[in-house]
Every structure is written in structure tokens, then in C-alpha cells.
N, C-alpha and C positions, 0 to 999 in steps of 0.2 A: 509132943512135938519138939523137934530140935530147934533151939533158938538161932537166929541169924545174927551174924556179926558183920557190920558194914565198915569197910575200910575207907580212908579218906579219899584214896584214888577212885573207888567205886562211886562214892557220892559225887565227886567231881565229874566223872564221865556220864553219870546219870543226868546231871544238870546240863552238861554239854550237849547231849543227844536228846534231851527232852523226855527222859524216861522216869516214871514214877516208881515208888517202892512197890506198889501194888502190881504194876505191869511186870517188874522184875521177878516178884514172887510167883506170878502166874506162869512165867517162863520156866522157873525152877520146878514148880509143882506139876506142869504138864508139857514137858518139851516134846518137840517133834523129832529132834535128833540129839543124841548124847555122843560126844567125842572126847578123846584124851586131850587135856589142856596142854599148852606149850610149857608151862611151868611144872616143875616136879610136884606131884601130889595133888594136881588139880584136874578138874573136869569141866569141859565147856558144853553148855546146853543151849539149844537154839529153838526158836519158834518163828515161823513166817508171819509177816504182817504186811500192810499196805494194800494196794489195789492190783488189779491185773496189769494195768498200764504202768504202774510205779511200785513194783514189789520191793520189799526190803526184809531183812532178817534181824531179829534181836537175839544177841549172843550175851550169855552171862557165864563168867569163869567163877567156879566155886571150889574152895578148898575145904574138904571135910576133916575137921579136927575131932578130937575124941568127944567133946561135949557139945560142940556147935558146928554150924556151917558158916564159913567165912566167905562173903562175897568179895572177890578180889577185883573184878571189873565187870562192866557192862557196856555194851556199845551196839549201834546199828550198823548193819552192813548193807549198802545199797545193792540191790539185785538179788540173785540166787547163787548159792554155792553148791557144788556137788559133794555128796558124802565122801569124806576122807581127803578132800581137797585142802591143802595147807592155807593157813591164813595169809593175807597180804603182808609184805615185809614191814610196812609202816605200822600196822597193828602190833606185830610181833616186837618191833623195836620199842614201841611205846609201852607195851606191857613188861618187857624185860627191864626197862628203865625204872618203871614203877615198883617192880619187885625187889630192886637192889637197894631201896631205902632202908 
């Protein structure tokens, strides 16, 4: 099994959105959708959650390095997105700002 490396940004976002390590691992191990990440060399994986009345998606951005998988970010998106739909600008700005550190 490839070890996971958690960035400070991902830990902060998990705490902000109320996501546990086990929930993020579950999204990585069995995603409903996999898309190209906005950062170079990353992949974004998604799993639906919530109720019929209040659905949301859990997204995790992963960078696969040679010996490990780096969890770059994790967040909840309220509602449903369509496959291939770009991320909202606020999330893109926030992720780019975190990746420039």
C-alpha cells in the first residue's frame, strides 16, 4: 500500500469542512468520479454524500509522487456538479494560493 502524506492545507480544510481522515481515505479508495486536478500533476476524486434534500459532494485533490500519495486538499461542495464542469472560482483561487506556498 502506498503511504499517504497530508499537507498542512489539507489538514486545515478537513477541519474547516468537518472531514475525518477515514472519510477522505474512503473517497480516495472508492471514488464515484475522477477528474484532472487544477494544479499540475494532480487528480481530483469525488464521492457524493448527504441526503436527497441536502446533497453535497466530497472532493479530494491528490498528487501522486513516486513513493507516496500527497493529499493536497479536501473540501465539501454543496449540491451536485456535472462531470467535466469546472470548479467554482473561489475554490480555484483558494487552491492556487495554497499551492504557491
